TITI-314935 format. One line per field, with one value per residue (C-alpha): x, y, z; residue number from 0. Coordinates in Angstrom, 2 decimals. Layout:
BEGIN
px = [X_...];
py = [Y_...];
pz = [Z_...];
nr = [NUM_...];
This chain:
BEGIN
px = [52.55_50.52_47.27_48.48_49.51_46.06_44.41_46.37_45.62_41.76_41.89_43.67_41.10_38.31_40.09_40.42_36.89_35.69_37.85_36.36_32.87_33.68_35.32_32.15_29.97_32.16_32.00_28.21_27.95_30.14_27.81_24.90_26.55_27.39_24.01_22.73_24.97_23.52_21.14_17.85_16.12_13.39_15.44_12.50_9.55_9.02_6.51_3.55_0.09_-3.25_-6.09_-3.81_-3.25_0.35_0.51_2.85_-0.09_-1.49_1.74_2.41_-1.08_-1.54_-4.63_-6.62_-10.25_-9.36_-7.54_-10.66_-12.78_-10.38_-10.38_-14.19_-14.58_-12.21_-14.04_-17.46_-16.21_-14.27_-11.26_-8.32_-5.04_-1.99_1.51_4.86_8.66_9.89_13.62_15.13_18.67_20.86_23.90_26.91_28.97_31.63_34.82_33.52_31.01_27.48_25.10_21.38_19.34_15.82_13.78_10.23_8.06_4.72_2.99_0.58_-1.69_-2.60_-1.44_-3.46_-1.50_-2.66_-0.05_3.09_5.65_9.18_12.30_14.32_17.16_20.58_22.62_26.19_26.63_30.15_31.93_31.25_28.68_25.00_23.04_19.61_17.03_14.03_10.67_7.97_4.62_1.14_-2.06_-5.81_-7.07_-10.68_-11.61_-9.69_-11.41_-14.88_-16.19_-14.12_-15.35_-13.78_-12.28_-10.16_-8.84_-7.88_-6.20_-4.18_-3.12_-2.15_-0.23_2.86_5.77_8.14_10.37_7.50_7.12_3.91_3.18_0.27_2.41_4.51_6.85_8.39_11.02_12.63_15.98_17.24_20.32_20.97_23.61_24.00_20.52_19.09_17.48_17.83_15.49_15.74_13.48_11.47_10.40_12.15_9.99_11.71_12.03_12.81_16.56_17.41_20.46_21.87_21.75];
py = [-77.52_-74.49_-76.37_-77.03_-73.44_-72.34_-74.67_-73.36_-69.77_-70.58_-72.44_-69.52_-67.01_-69.16_-69.44_-65.64_-65.08_-67.51_-65.83_-62.44_-63.81_-65.36_-62.05_-60.16_-62.52_-62.37_-58.61_-58.55_-60.92_-58.58_-55.77_-57.95_-58.56_-54.97_-53.65_-55.24_-52.84_-49.79_-47.47_-46.35_-43.17_-40.67_-37.54_-35.50_-35.09_-32.50_-31.27_-32.46_-31.68_-32.86_-32.46_-30.11_-27.94_-27.36_-28.22_-25.31_-23.01_-24.64_-24.86_-21.22_-20.03_-19.08_-21.15_-19.36_-19.52_-21.51_-24.09_-24.50_-25.08_-27.74_-29.53_-29.43_-30.54_-33.48_-34.53_-34.41_-36.33_-38.79_-38.33_-36.86_-37.28_-37.12_-36.70_-36.12_-37.10_-38.98_-38.98_-42.07_-41.94_-44.99_-44.44_-46.81_-46.65_-49.20_-48.89_-51.04_-50.01_-51.47_-51.97_-51.86_-52.72_-52.32_-50.71_-51.80_-49.35_-49.20_-45.82_-45.64_-42.86_-42.98_-46.62_-47.76_-48.99_-46.94_-47.32_-49.36_-49.49_-50.25_-48.27_-50.49_-48.02_-49.41_-47.50_-47.83_-46.59_-45.47_-46.07_-43.67_-41.85_-41.44_-41.94_-40.28_-42.47_-40.36_-42.16_-40.45_-41.30_-40.84_-42.23_-41.34_-40.67_-40.51_-43.75_-42.96_-39.73_-40.25_-41.40_-38.96_-35.74_-32.59_-31.57_-34.76_-34.01_-30.45_-31.77_-34.20_-31.51_-29.18_-32.00_-31.56_-29.55_-27.21_-30.07_-31.97_-34.73_-35.53_-37.70_-39.14_-40.53_-43.63_-45.25_-48.88_-50.08_-53.32_-53.14_-55.77_-56.64_-58.86_-61.48_-62.90_-63.35_-63.69_-60.74_-61.14_-58.95_-58.29_-60.57_-57.77_-54.24_-51.42_-48.84_-45.39_-42.73_-39.06_-38.37_-35.73_-33.36_-35.28_-38.76];
pz = [-7.85_-9.10_-8.24_-4.78_-4.23_-5.55_-3.21_-0.22_-1.18_-1.45_1.90_3.42_2.07_3.44_6.85_7.09_6.13_8.73_11.37_10.37_10.84_14.15_15.24_14.24_16.11_19.28_19.02_18.78_21.65_23.71_22.84_23.89_27.25_27.81_26.91_30.12_32.05_30.46_32.33_30.70_31.67_30.35_29.39_28.47_26.19_23.44_21.01_22.99_21.69_22.60_19.99_18.12_21.28_22.37_25.90_26.45_26.04_29.19_31.30_30.40_30.92_27.26_26.44_23.79_22.99_19.84_22.06_24.30_21.19_19.89_23.16_23.43_19.87_20.43_23.47_21.79_18.83_21.06_18.87_20.99_19.08_21.27_19.71_21.33_21.01_24.06_24.43_26.03_27.47_27.32_29.47_29.23_32.51_31.38_29.34_26.52_23.97_23.77_20.86_20.45_17.23_18.47_21.21_21.95_23.99_25.84_26.72_29.68_30.81_34.39_34.62_31.52_28.42_25.47_22.82_21.83_19.05_18.24_17.05_14.71_14.35_15.44_18.06_19.37_22.88_23.54_26.77_29.58_27.36_27.03_23.63_23.12_21.39_20.20_20.15_18.14_19.80_18.48_19.62_20.40_23.84_22.92_24.74_27.76_28.44_26.86_30.36_32.47_31.00_29.59_32.87_32.92_29.48_30.47_33.65_31.62_29.17_31.94_33.90_31.66_33.19_31.43_30.34_28.82_31.38_33.21_36.27_34.33_31.65_31.86_29.54_29.58_27.06_26.12_24.27_21.78_19.87_16.94_17.04_13.51_12.16_15.74_17.63_21.36_23.53_27.16_29.08_30.70_30.06_31.91_33.62_32.85_35.50_34.72_34.71_37.20_37.36_40.24_38.71];
nr = [0_1_2_3_4_5_6_7_8_9_10_11_12_13_14_15_16_17_18_19_20_21_22_23_24_25_26_27_28_29_30_31_32_33_34_35_36_37_38_39_40_41_42_43_44_45_46_47_48_49_50_51_52_53_54_55_56_57_58_59_60_61_62_63_64_65_66_67_68_69_70_71_72_73_74_75_76_77_78_79_80_81_82_83_84_85_86_87_88_89_90_91_92_93_94_95_96_97_98_99_100_101_102_103_104_105_106_107_108_109_110_111_112_113_114_115_116_117_118_119_120_121_122_123_124_125_126_127_128_129_130_131_132_133_134_135_136_137_138_139_140_141_142_143_144_145_146_147_148_149_150_151_152_153_154_155_156_157_158_159_160_161_162_163_164_165_166_167_168_169_170_171_172_173_174_175_176_177_178_179_180_181_182_183_184_185_186_187_188_189_190_191_192_193_194_195_196_197_198];
């Protein structure tokens, strides 16, 4: 009798564990489905520097002689490092939470893809809420501006507005979510538009 009871207890434990696994998988699957309802936008860009020059110096008319020297030296050496933090907003308009485990991104300058990467941090997007996903971006613009001249480089640096965005900079993203051990990406990249106060 004890052996039968022990067997039943073990079987019950396995059944409950299996139910928990199925429940988790169903929850993840629901998160995948709801992620497709989320809206992605570019909330803004911060800490933008070109060749070590803070672009705010240009947008605020505070370009120093040292900044000009840095830009000229970068152009001459054909090494023009660009670094910035791009903030992607993920808005969930539904009453159910969504989940995301990765975000691939592609950065373009004047329509030319120059850098790409992936954020592997997991995010839960609550119902009727927006989650901000920061994307630290760094690349070199040397090849892009080597044939266009120093003026093109200056124009690019001065194209950034007070909120850090620039009409010359484009960002595309492709979110993913893992179900079990399988990562499921969106079929296509999403071109991000700047979020406005009216949207």
